N, CA, C and O atoms as a Tinker XYZ file with bonds, in Angstrom:
   444  protein
     1  N     -8.104000  -30.102000   17.692000    73     2
     2  CA    -8.787000  -30.831000   18.175000    64     1     3
     3  C     -9.745000  -29.851000   19.133000    63     2     4     5
     4  O     -9.031000  -30.009000   20.124000    81     3
     5  N    -11.100000  -28.710000   19.759000    73     3     6
     6  CA   -11.314000  -28.003000   19.960000    64     5     7
     7  C    -10.448000  -28.696000   21.354000    63     6     8     9
     8  O     -9.665000  -29.639000   21.477000    81     7
     9  N    -11.114000  -27.573000   22.403000    73     7    10
    10  CA   -10.819000  -27.857000   24.036000    64     9    11
    11  C    -12.289000  -28.245000   24.188000    63    10    12    13
    12  O    -13.143000  -27.816000   23.411000    81    11
    13  N    -12.619000  -29.216000   25.388000    73    11    14
    14  CA   -13.792000  -29.725000   25.861000    64    13    15
    15  C    -14.481000  -28.140000   26.140000    63    14    16    17
    16  O    -13.676000  -27.209000   26.097000    81    15
    17  N    -15.797000  -27.839000   26.396000    73    15    18
    18  CA   -17.292000  -27.317000   27.075000    64    17    19
    19  C    -17.668000  -27.508000   27.921000    63    18    20    21
    20  O    -18.034000  -28.682000   27.964000    81    19
    21  N    -17.903000  -26.804000   29.105000    73    19    22
    22  CA   -18.576000  -27.761000   30.584000    64    21    23
    23  C    -19.574000  -26.306000   30.831000    63    22    24    25
    24  O    -19.231000  -25.126000   30.769000    81    23
    25  N    -20.762000  -26.839000   31.094000    73    23    26
    26  CA   -21.717000  -25.325000   31.474000    64    25    27
    27  C    -21.531000  -24.774000   33.336000    63    26    28    29
    28  O    -20.488000  -24.779000   33.990000    81    27
    29  N    -22.700000  -24.413000   33.722000    73    27    30
    30  CA   -21.707000  -23.607000   34.895000    64    29    31
    31  C    -22.109000  -24.720000   36.362000    63    30    32    33
    32  O    -21.918000  -24.426000   37.542000    81    31
    33  N    -22.660000  -25.931000   35.865000    73    31    34
    34  CA   -23.171000  -27.129000   36.447000    64    33    35
    35  C    -21.943000  -28.790000   36.248000    63    34    36    37
    36  O    -22.073000  -29.979000   36.540000    81    35
    37  N    -20.749000  -27.882000   35.555000    73    35    38
    38  CA   -20.116000  -28.553000   35.539000    64    37    39
    39  C    -19.453000  -30.013000   34.630000    63    38    40    41
    40  O    -18.451000  -30.728000   34.645000    81    39
    41  N    -20.962000  -29.850000   33.755000    73    39    42
    42  CA   -21.372000  -30.828000   32.846000    64    41    43
    43  C    -20.519000  -30.741000   31.137000    63    42    44    45
    44  O    -20.356000  -29.639000   30.612000    81    43
    45  N    -20.236000  -31.522000   30.718000    73    43    46
    46  CA   -19.838000  -32.187000   29.717000    64    45    47
    47  C    -20.315000  -31.561000   29.095000    63    46    48    49
    48  O    -21.466000  -31.529000   29.531000    81    47
    49  N    -20.181000  -30.208000   27.261000    73    47    50
    50  CA   -20.650000  -30.031000   26.636000    64    49    51
    51  C    -19.659000  -30.623000   24.863000    63    50    52    53
    52  O    -18.941000  -30.042000   24.048000    81    51
    53  N    -20.363000  -32.464000   25.070000    73    51    54
    54  CA   -20.152000  -32.958000   24.026000    64    53    55
    55  C    -21.119000  -32.676000   23.017000    63    54    56    57
    56  O    -20.551000  -32.423000   21.954000    81    55
    57  N    -22.406000  -32.621000   22.939000    73    55    58
    58  CA   -23.187000  -32.945000   21.373000    64    57    59
    59  C    -23.438000  -31.722000   21.020000    63    58    60    61
    60  O    -23.900000  -30.833000   21.735000    81    59
    61  N    -22.950000  -31.628000   19.232000    73    59    62
    62  CA   -23.426000  -30.407000   19.230000    64    61    63
    63  C    -24.994000  -30.606000   18.182000    63    62    64    65
    64  O    -25.356000  -31.585000   17.530000    81    63
    65  N    -25.811000  -28.949000   18.408000    73    63    66
    66  CA   -27.142000  -28.544000   17.856000    64    65    67
    67  C    -26.999000  -27.269000   16.851000    63    66    68    69
    68  O    -26.536000  -26.165000   17.138000    81    67
    69  N    -27.649000  -27.820000   15.273000    73    67    70
    70  CA   -27.599000  -26.618000   14.470000    64    69    71
    71  C    -29.105000  -26.468000   14.014000    63    70    72    73
    72  O    -30.066000  -27.217000   14.186000    81    71
    73  N    -29.015000  -25.525000   13.520000    73    71    74
    74  CA   -30.108000  -25.056000   12.900000    64    73    75
    75  C    -30.211000  -24.229000   11.459000    63    74    76    77
    76  O    -31.132000  -24.939000   11.057000    81    75
    77  N    -30.087000  -23.665000   10.790000    73    75    78
    78  CA   -30.393000  -23.450000    9.653000    64    77    79
    79  C    -31.549000  -22.297000    9.540000    63    78    80    81
    80  O    -32.700000  -22.676000    9.754000    81    79
    81  N    -31.327000  -20.866000    9.209000    73    79    82
    82  CA   -31.879000  -19.365000    9.176000    64    81    83
    83  C    -31.747000  -18.941000    7.862000    63    82    84    85
    84  O    -30.931000  -19.389000    7.057000    81    83
    85  N    -32.826000  -17.792000    7.594000    73    83    86
    86  CA   -32.579000  -17.093000    6.957000    64    85    87
    87  C    -31.918000  -16.411000    6.694000    63    86    88    89
    88  O    -31.637000  -15.783000    7.715000    81    87
    89  N    -31.234000  -15.938000    5.641000    73    87    90
    90  CA   -30.129000  -14.545000    5.929000    64    89    91
    91  C    -30.638000  -13.148000    6.747000    63    90    92    93
    92  O    -29.914000  -12.378000    7.379000    81    91
    93  N    -32.239000  -13.048000    6.524000    73    91    94
    94  CA   -32.385000  -11.714000    7.548000    64    93    95
    95  C    -32.420000  -11.983000    9.400000    63    94    96    97
    96  O    -32.149000  -11.183000   10.295000    81    95
    97  N    -33.039000  -13.994000    9.512000    73    95    98
    98  CA   -32.644000  -13.771000   10.584000    64    97    99
    99  C    -31.972000  -13.686000   11.471000    63    98   100   101
   100  O    -31.925000  -12.989000   12.485000    81    99
   101  N    -30.897000  -15.182000   10.642000    73    99   102
   102  CA   -28.737000  -14.589000   11.009000    64   101   103
   103  C    -28.621000  -13.372000   10.781000    63   102   104   105
   104  O    -27.417000  -13.213000   10.977000    81   103
   105  N    -29.139000  -12.129000   10.427000    73   103   106
   106  CA   -28.533000  -10.528000   10.756000    64   105   107
   107  C    -29.117000  -10.331000   11.870000    63   106   108   109
   108  O    -28.393000   -9.659000   12.604000    81   107
   109  N    -30.244000  -10.647000   12.412000    73   107   110
   110  CA   -30.885000  -10.289000   13.915000    64   109   111
   111  C    -30.547000  -11.377000   14.642000    63   110   112   113
   112  O    -30.722000  -11.073000   15.822000    81   111
   113  N    -30.147000  -12.505000   14.549000    73   111   114
   114  CA   -29.430000  -13.148000   15.903000    64   113   115
   115  C    -27.971000  -12.856000   16.348000    63   114   116   117
   116  O    -27.376000  -13.025000   17.413000    81   115
   117  N    -27.415000  -12.073000   14.453000    73   115   118
   118  CA   -26.358000  -11.706000   15.525000    64   117   119
   119  C    -25.824000   -9.781000   15.744000    63   118   120   121
   120  O    -24.904000   -9.103000   16.200000    81   119
   121  N    -27.057000   -9.653000   15.102000    73   119   122
   122  CA   -26.825000   -8.404000   15.832000    64   121   123
   123  C    -27.164000   -8.646000   16.766000    63   122   124   125
   124  O    -26.399000   -8.007000   17.488000    81   123
   125  N    -28.226000   -9.468000   17.762000    73   123   126
   126  CA   -28.535000   -9.494000   19.309000    64   125   127
   127  C    -27.316000   -9.526000   19.947000    63   126   128   129
   128  O    -27.076000   -8.653000   20.781000    81   127
   129  N    -26.225000  -10.674000   19.617000    73   127   130
   130  CA   -25.209000  -11.689000   19.965000    64   129   131
   131  C    -24.350000  -10.564000   20.868000    63   130   132   133
   132  O    -24.033000  -10.304000   22.029000    81   131
   133  N    -24.154000   -9.926000   19.020000    73   131   134
   134  CA   -23.287000   -8.398000   19.453000    64   133   135
   135  C    -23.332000   -7.403000   20.371000    63   134   136   137
   136  O    -22.453000   -7.043000   21.154000    81   135
   137  N    -25.173000   -6.707000   20.100000    73   135   138
   138  CA   -25.241000   -6.268000   21.197000    64   137   139
   139  C    -25.169000   -6.808000   23.542000    63   138   140   141
   140  O    -24.911000   -6.331000   24.647000    81   139
   141  N    -25.666000   -8.172000   22.773000    73   139   142
   142  CA   -25.298000   -9.202000   24.287000    64   141   143
   143  C    -24.341000   -9.335000   24.926000    63   142   144   145
   144  O    -24.317000   -9.589000   26.130000    81   143
   145  N    -23.175000   -9.141000   24.020000    73   143   146
   146  CA   -21.345000   -9.479000   24.639000    64   145   147
   147  C    -21.461000  -10.864000   24.887000    63   146   148   149
   148  O    -20.960000  -11.559000   25.771000    81   147
   149  N    -21.874000  -11.015000   24.370000    73   147   150
   150  CA   -22.026000  -12.762000   24.412000    64   149   151
   151  C    -21.218000  -13.451000   23.589000    63   150   152   153
   152  O    -20.727000  -12.883000   22.613000    81   151
   153  N    -20.990000  -14.615000   23.827000    73   151   154
   154  CA   -20.301000  -15.865000   22.356000    64   153   155
   155  C    -21.735000  -15.885000   22.095000    63   154   156   157
   156  O    -22.692000  -15.583000   22.809000    81   155
   157  N    -21.644000  -16.341000   20.823000    73   155   158
   158  CA   -23.052000  -16.719000   19.636000    64   157   159
   159  C    -23.705000  -17.711000   20.738000    63   158   160   161
   160  O    -24.633000  -17.497000   21.518000    81   159
   161  N    -22.558000  -19.383000   20.456000    73   159   162
   162  CA   -23.119000  -20.449000   21.193000    64   161   163
   163  C    -23.361000  -20.233000   22.994000    63   162   164   165
   164  O    -23.229000  -21.392000   23.388000    81   163
   165  N    -23.584000  -19.537000   23.996000    73   163   166
   166  CA   -23.852000  -18.795000   24.414000    64   165   167
   167  C    -25.093000  -18.344000   24.760000    63   166   168   169
   168  O    -25.840000  -18.503000   25.724000    81   167
   169  N    -25.131000  -17.607000   23.499000    73   167   170
   170  CA   -26.538000  -15.951000   23.495000    64   169   171
   171  C    -27.245000  -17.297000   23.303000    63   170   172   173
   172  O    -27.720000  -17.750000   24.344000    81   171
   173  N    -27.434000  -18.104000   22.097000    73   171   174
   174  CA   -28.218000  -19.065000   22.475000    64   173   175
   175  C    -29.315000  -20.077000   22.673000    63   174   176   177
   176  O    -30.538000  -20.183000   22.586000    81   175
   177  N    -27.951000  -20.949000   23.067000    73   175   178
   178  CA   -28.094000  -22.277000   24.743000    64   177   179
   179  C    -29.596000  -21.022000   25.159000    63   178   180   181
   180  O    -30.756000  -21.182000   24.777000    81   179
   181  N    -29.248000  -20.239000   25.731000    73   179   182
   182  CA   -29.892000  -18.989000   26.757000    64   181   183
   183  C    -30.708000  -18.837000   26.448000    63   182   184   185
   184  O    -31.451000  -19.047000   27.407000    81   183
   185  N    -31.329000  -18.534000   25.544000    73   183   186
   186  CA   -32.663000  -18.129000   24.766000    64   185   187
   187  C    -33.379000  -19.555000   24.211000    63   186   188   189
   188  O    -34.571000  -19.780000   24.000000    81   187
   189  N    -32.363000  -20.314000   24.075000    73   187   190
   190  CA   -33.275000  -21.663000   23.493000    64   189   191
   191  C    -33.421000  -22.421000   25.193000    63   190   192   193
   192  O    -33.898000  -23.554000   25.266000    81   191
   193  N    -33.105000  -21.903000   26.101000    73   191   194
   194  CA   -33.871000  -22.645000   27.330000    64   193   195
   195  C    -34.509000  -21.551000   28.129000    63   194   196   197
   196  O    -34.981000  -21.758000   29.247000    81   195
   197  N    -34.520000  -19.863000   27.273000    73   195   198
   198  CA   -35.219000  -19.347000   27.828000    64   197   199
   199  C    -34.270000  -19.189000   29.480000    63   198   200   201
   200  O    -34.375000  -19.939000   30.450000    81   199
   201  N    -33.831000  -18.583000   29.408000    73   199   202
   202  CA   -32.411000  -18.349000   30.607000    64   201   203
   203  C    -32.674000  -17.019000   29.928000    63   202   204   205
   204  O    -33.001000  -16.889000   28.748000    81   203
   205  N    -32.470000  -15.925000   30.918000    73   203   206
   206  CA   -31.302000  -14.972000   31.187000    64   205   207
   207  C    -30.575000  -14.122000   30.816000    63   206   208   209
   208  O    -29.455000  -14.061000   31.324000    81   207
   209  N    -30.911000  -13.316000   29.949000    73   207   210
   210  CA   -29.477000  -12.701000   28.921000    64   209   211
   211  C    -28.706000  -11.378000   29.652000    63   210   212   213
   212  O    -28.724000  -10.149000   29.577000    81   211
   213  N    -28.184000  -12.192000   30.226000    73   211   214
   214  CA   -27.846000  -10.665000   30.696000    64   213   215
   215  C    -26.333000   -9.679000   30.367000    63   214   216   217
   216  O    -25.197000  -10.148000   30.437000    81   215
   217  N    -26.578000   -8.621000   30.101000    73   215   218
   218  CA   -25.701000   -8.042000   29.352000    64   217   219
   219  C    -24.534000   -7.656000   30.795000    63   218   220   221
   220  O    -24.950000   -7.823000   31.941000    81   219
   221  N    -23.404000   -7.255000   30.594000    73   219   222
   222  CA   -22.109000   -6.818000   31.134000    64   221   223
   223  C    -21.695000   -5.898000   30.081000    63   222   224   225
   224  O    -21.449000   -6.222000   28.919000    81   223
   225  N    -21.629000   -4.554000   30.650000    73   223   226
   226  CA   -21.355000   -3.673000   29.785000    64   225   227
   227  C    -19.829000   -3.207000   29.765000    63   226   228   229
   228  O    -19.242000   -2.610000   30.668000    81   227
   229  N    -19.094000   -3.792000   27.987000    73   227   230
   230  CA   -17.721000   -3.524000   28.328000    64   229   231
   231  C    -17.638000   -3.150000   27.081000    63   230   232   233
   232  O    -18.311000   -3.374000   26.075000    81   231
   233  N    -16.476000   -2.397000   27.368000    73   231   234
   234  CA   -16.588000   -2.163000   25.546000    64   233   235
   235  C    -16.474000   -2.611000   23.717000    63   234   236   237
   236  O    -16.201000   -2.073000   22.644000    81   235
   237  N    -16.999000   -4.310000   24.416000    73   235   238
   238  CA   -17.806000   -4.965000   22.555000    64   237   239
   239  C    -18.645000   -4.639000   22.305000    63   238   240   241
   240  O    -18.868000   -4.351000   21.129000    81   239
   241  N    -19.888000   -4.458000   23.597000    73   239   242
   242  CA   -21.467000   -4.120000   23.763000    64   241   243
   243  C    -21.528000   -2.634000   23.671000    63   242   244   245
   244  O    -22.637000   -2.100000   23.686000    81   243
   245  N    -20.286000   -1.805000   23.565000    73   243   246
   246  CA   -20.901000   -0.772000   24.070000    64   245   247
   247  C    -20.412000    0.149000   22.628000    63   246   248   249
   248  O    -20.368000    1.373000   22.506000    81   247
   249  N    -20.158000   -0.650000   21.871000    73   247   250
   250  CA   -19.460000   -0.150000   20.419000    64   249   251
   251  C    -20.504000   -1.251000   19.801000    63   250   252   253
   252  O    -21.433000   -0.936000   20.544000    81   251
   253  N    -20.819000   -1.857000   19.341000    73   251   254
   254  CA   -22.248000   -2.637000   19.229000    64   253   255
   255  C    -23.580000   -1.963000   19.118000    63   254   256   257
   256  O    -24.430000   -1.867000   18.232000    81   255
   257  N    -23.439000   -1.514000   20.405000    73   255   258
   258  CA   -24.561000   -0.456000   20.416000    64   257   259
   259  C    -24.863000    0.965000   19.881000    63   258   260   261
   260  O    -25.909000    1.477000   19.484000    81   259
   261  N    -23.342000    1.524000   20.030000    73   259   262
   262  CA   -23.380000    3.015000   18.616000    64   261   263
   263  C    -23.359000    2.531000   17.550000    63   262   264   265
   264  O    -23.589000    3.427000   16.738000    81   263
   265  N    -23.225000    1.681000   17.107000    73   263   266
   266  CA   -23.034000    0.680000   15.788000    64   265   267
   267  C    -24.596000    0.422000   15.081000    63   266   268   269
   268  O    -24.736000    0.854000   13.937000    81   267
   269  N    -26.053000   -0.438000   15.889000    73   267   270
   270  CA   -26.727000   -0.452000   15.496000    64   269   271
   271  C    -27.620000    0.981000   16.025000    63   270   272   273
   272  O    -28.818000    1.034000   15.746000    81   271
   273  N    -26.937000    2.177000   16.833000    73   271   274
   274  CA   -28.123000    3.419000   17.098000    64   273   275
   275  C    -27.676000    3.642000   15.886000    63   274   276   277
   276  O    -28.651000    3.540000   15.142000    81   275
   277  N    -26.042000    4.077000   14.833000    73   275   278
   278  CA   -26.000000    4.889000   14.023000    64   277   279
   279  C    -27.046000    4.373000   12.972000    63   278   280   281
   280  O    -27.672000    5.170000   12.273000    81   279
   281  N    -27.286000    2.439000   12.847000    73   279   282
   282  CA   -27.839000    2.452000   11.757000    64   281   283
   283  C    -29.600000    2.519000   12.253000    63   282   284   285
   284  O    -30.292000    2.198000   11.287000    81   283
   285  N    -29.975000    2.667000   12.804000    73   283   286
   286  CA   -31.252000    2.976000   13.599000    64   285   287
   287  C    -31.840000    4.022000   12.997000    63   286   288   289
   288  O    -32.923000    3.942000   12.417000    81   287
   289  N    -30.933000    5.398000   13.137000    73   287   290
   290  CA   -30.781000    7.007000   13.337000    64   289   291
   291  C    -30.799000    7.081000   11.506000    63   290   292   293
   292  O    -31.286000    8.009000   10.860000    81   291
   293  N    -29.979000    5.554000   10.796000    73   291   294
   294  CA   -29.883000    5.838000    9.230000    64   293   295
   295  C    -31.527000    5.520000    9.154000    63   294   296   297
   296  O    -31.980000    6.528000    8.612000    81   295
   297  N    -32.615000    4.632000    9.427000    73   295   298
   298  CA   -33.447000    3.917000    8.971000    64   297   299
   299  C    -34.265000    5.092000    9.565000    63   298   300   301
   300  O    -35.404000    5.245000    9.126000    81   299
   301  N    -33.809000    5.931000   10.510000    73   299   302
   302  CA   -35.193000    6.974000   11.097000    64   301   303
   303  C    -35.423000    7.588000    9.527000    63   302   304   305
   304  O    -36.238000    7.565000    8.604000    81   303
   305  N    -33.888000    8.245000    9.970000    73   303   306
   306  CA   -34.158000    9.883000    8.004000    64   305   307
   307  C    -34.537000    9.043000    7.495000    63   306   308   309
   308  O    -33.819000    9.203000    6.508000    81   307
   309  N    -35.339000    7.802000    7.153000    73   307   310
   310  CA   -35.653000    6.962000    5.563000    64   309   311
   311  C    -36.838000    6.662000    5.382000    63   310   312   313
   312  O    -37.504000    6.386000    4.384000    81   311
   313  N    -37.215000    6.809000    7.357000    73   311   314
   314  CA   -38.692000    6.652000    7.966000    64   313   315
   315  C    -39.187000    8.439000    7.169000    63   314   316   317
   316  O    -39.879000    8.727000    6.193000    81   315
   317  N    -38.622000    9.061000    7.911000    73   315   318
   318  CA   -38.911000   11.063000    7.818000    64   317   319
   319  C    -39.590000   11.074000    5.979000    63   318   320   321
   320  O    -40.653000   11.302000    5.400000    81   319
   321  N    -38.265000   10.696000    5.668000    73   319   322
   322  CA   -38.660000   10.672000    4.160000    64   321   323
   323  C    -39.889000   10.146000    3.340000    63   322   324   325
   324  O    -40.145000   10.297000    2.146000    81   323
   325  N    -40.767000    9.300000    4.597000    73   323   326
   326  CA   -42.132000    9.275000    4.089000    64   325   327
   327  C    -41.983000    7.261000    3.817000    63   326   328   329
   328  O    -42.880000    6.438000    3.637000    81   327
   329  N    -41.119000    7.157000    3.864000    73   327   330
   330  CA   -41.124000    5.135000    3.546000    64   329   331
   331  C    -41.957000    4.629000    4.579000    63   330   332   333
   332  O    -42.775000    5.296000    5.211000    81   331
   333  N    -41.717000    3.432000    4.722000    73   331   334
   334  CA   -42.765000    2.645000    6.169000    64   333   335
   335  C    -41.627000    1.840000    7.182000    63   334   336   337
   336  O    -40.510000    1.333000    7.076000    81   335
   337  N    -42.585000    2.048000    8.146000    73   335   338
   338  CA   -41.865000    1.066000    9.342000    64   337   339
   339  C    -41.491000   -0.179000    9.103000    63   338   340   341
   340  O    -42.289000   -1.020000    8.689000    81   339
   341  N    -40.325000   -0.411000    9.322000    73   339   342
   342  CA   -39.685000   -1.588000    9.058000    64   341   343
   343  C    -40.040000   -3.050000   10.753000    63   342   344   345
   344  O    -39.604000   -3.051000   11.904000    81   343
   345  N    -40.932000   -3.963000   10.051000    73   343   346
   346  CA   -40.653000   -4.758000   11.534000    64   345   347
   347  C    -39.861000   -5.467000   12.350000    63   346   348   349
   348  O    -40.137000   -6.114000   13.360000    81   347
   349  N    -38.469000   -5.203000   11.596000    73   347   350
   350  CA   -37.149000   -5.417000   11.856000    64   349   351
   351  C    -36.361000   -4.489000   12.804000    63   350   352   353
   352  O    -35.618000   -4.726000   13.757000    81   351
   353  N    -36.802000   -3.286000   12.182000    73   351   354
   354  CA   -36.080000   -2.340000   12.843000    64   353   355
   355  C    -36.922000   -2.247000   14.572000    63   354   356   357
   356  O    -36.525000   -2.287000   15.737000    81   355
   357  N    -37.847000   -2.149000   14.087000    73   355   358
   358  CA   -38.444000   -2.046000   16.253000    64   357   359
   359  C    -38.335000   -3.147000   17.040000    63   358   360   361
   360  O    -38.461000   -3.334000   18.250000    81   359
   361  N    -38.002000   -4.032000   15.849000    73   359   362
   362  CA   -37.091000   -5.231000   17.152000    64   361   363
   363  C    -35.818000   -5.154000   17.924000    63   362   364   365
   364  O    -35.274000   -5.440000   18.991000    81   363
   365  N    -35.667000   -4.606000   16.772000    73   363   366
   366  CA   -33.788000   -3.938000   16.283000    64   365   367
   367  C    -34.064000   -2.486000   18.397000    63   366   368   369
   368  O    -33.718000   -2.525000   19.578000    81   367
   369  N    -34.744000   -1.706000   17.592000    73   367   370
   370  CA   -35.586000   -0.193000   18.847000    64   369   371
   371  C    -35.585000   -1.045000   19.828000    63   370   372   373
   372  O    -34.831000   -1.135000   20.797000    81   371
   373  N    -36.571000   -1.727000   19.476000    73   371   374
   374  CA   -36.715000   -2.203000   21.105000    64   373   375
   375  C    -35.771000   -3.235000   22.576000    63   374   376   377
   376  O    -35.882000   -3.070000   23.791000    81   375
   377  N    -34.839000   -4.325000   21.754000    73   375   378
   378  CA   -32.919000   -4.706000   22.137000    64   377   379
   379  C    -32.685000   -3.794000   22.250000    63   378   380   381
   380  O    -32.960000   -3.446000   23.398000    81   379
   381  N    -32.091000   -2.694000   21.437000    73   379   382
   382  CA   -31.199000   -1.512000   22.177000    64   381   383
   383  C    -32.351000   -1.434000   23.836000    63   382   384   385
   384  O    -32.036000   -1.896000   24.933000    81   383
   385  N    -33.838000   -0.610000   23.434000    73   383   386
   386  CA   -33.929000   -0.471000   24.650000    64   385   387
   387  C    -34.200000   -1.011000   25.513000    63   386   388   389
   388  O    -34.790000   -0.515000   26.473000    81   387
   389  N    -33.876000   -2.081000   25.423000    73   387   390
   390  CA   -34.205000   -3.002000   26.608000    64   389   391
   391  C    -32.772000   -2.955000   27.168000    63   390   392   393
   392  O    -32.547000   -2.699000   28.351000    81   391
   393  N    -31.672000   -3.254000   26.127000    73   391   394
   394  CA   -30.219000   -2.729000   26.558000    64   393   395
   395  C    -29.573000   -1.983000   28.322000    63   394   396   397
   396  O    -29.012000   -2.155000   29.404000    81   395
   397  N    -30.454000   -0.853000   27.090000    73   395   398
   398  CA   -29.363000   -0.016000   27.588000    64   397   399
   399  C    -30.220000    0.559000   29.162000    63   398   400   401
   400  O    -29.714000    1.238000   30.055000    81   399
   401  N    -31.681000   -0.002000   29.087000    73   399   402
   402  CA   -32.497000    0.474000   30.446000    64   401   403
   403  C    -31.204000   -1.102000   31.432000    63   402   404   405
   404  O    -30.569000   -0.964000   32.477000    81   403
   405  N    -31.276000   -2.171000   30.665000    73   403   406
   406  CA   -30.099000   -2.735000   31.860000    64   405   407
   407  C    -29.002000   -2.095000   32.608000    63   406   408   409
   408  O    -28.722000   -2.319000   33.785000    81   407
   409  N    -28.531000   -1.446000   31.973000    73   407   410
   410  CA   -27.000000   -1.322000   31.905000    64   409   411
   411  C    -27.169000   -0.632000   32.917000    63   410   412   413
   412  O    -26.789000   -0.898000   34.057000    81   411
   413  N    -28.177000    0.972000   32.285000    73   411   414
   414  CA   -28.456000    1.969000   33.296000    64   413   415
   415  C    -29.179000    1.242000   34.665000    63   414   416   417
   416  O    -29.372000    2.107000   35.519000    81   415
   417  N    -29.556000    0.109000   35.033000    73   415   418
   418  CA   -30.022000   -1.059000   35.909000    64   417   419
   419  C    -31.856000   -0.302000   36.492000    63   418   420   421
   420  O    -32.379000   -0.192000   37.601000    81   419
   421  N    -32.302000    0.055000   35.110000    73   419   422
   422  CA   -34.054000   -0.176000   34.951000    64   421   423
   423  C    -34.413000   -1.349000   35.074000    63   422   424   425
   424  O    -33.966000   -2.481000   34.889000    81   423
   425  N    -35.628000   -0.686000   35.548000    73   423   426
   426  CA   -36.728000   -2.691000   35.488000    64   425   427
   427  C    -37.685000   -2.324000   34.093000    63   426   428   429
   428  O    -37.619000   -1.497000   33.183000    81   427
   429  N    -38.372000   -3.157000   34.384000    73   427   430
   430  CA   -39.525000   -3.380000   33.022000    64   429   431
   431  C    -40.356000   -2.111000   32.581000    63   430   432   433
   432  O    -40.924000   -1.623000   31.604000    81   431
   433  N    -39.971000   -1.803000   34.376000    73   431   434
   434  CA   -41.557000   -0.598000   34.213000    64   433   435
   435  C    -40.559000    0.924000   33.931000    63   434   436   437
   436  O    -41.046000    2.029000   33.693000    81   435
   437  N    -39.388000    0.674000   34.016000    73   435   438
   438  CA   -38.310000    2.392000   32.861000    64   437   439
   439  C    -37.969000    2.864000   34.487000    63   438   440   441
   440  O    -37.743000    4.070000   34.588000    81   439
   441  N    -37.890000    1.958000   35.964000    73   439   442
   442  CA   -38.086000    2.658000   37.178000    64   441   443
   443  C    -36.552000    2.558000   37.345000    63   442   444
   444  O    -36.006000    3.042000   38.337000    81   443
């Protein structure tokens, strides 16, 4: 049996919530979770409740950023060859920019 979970107000988390996603949505969720450095459950409920997802820099986050930036570079090379820009790529680039700005201590205006 798994350990009993509590939220930050010491309330029991004993209700399971599940939902279905497409393979593409799952990939995007997994990328966002990896870049956040949070466990998937923590990331999902924070996003569902419109709570801030604060990224704490650690080796796991930096490795995820490196991996995603390598994938972005591959996509940019594909685009340079004359192919179209994918909306999902733009979303990932925006997420990486927000995370890097947050790690650097910038606000939304880049200052």
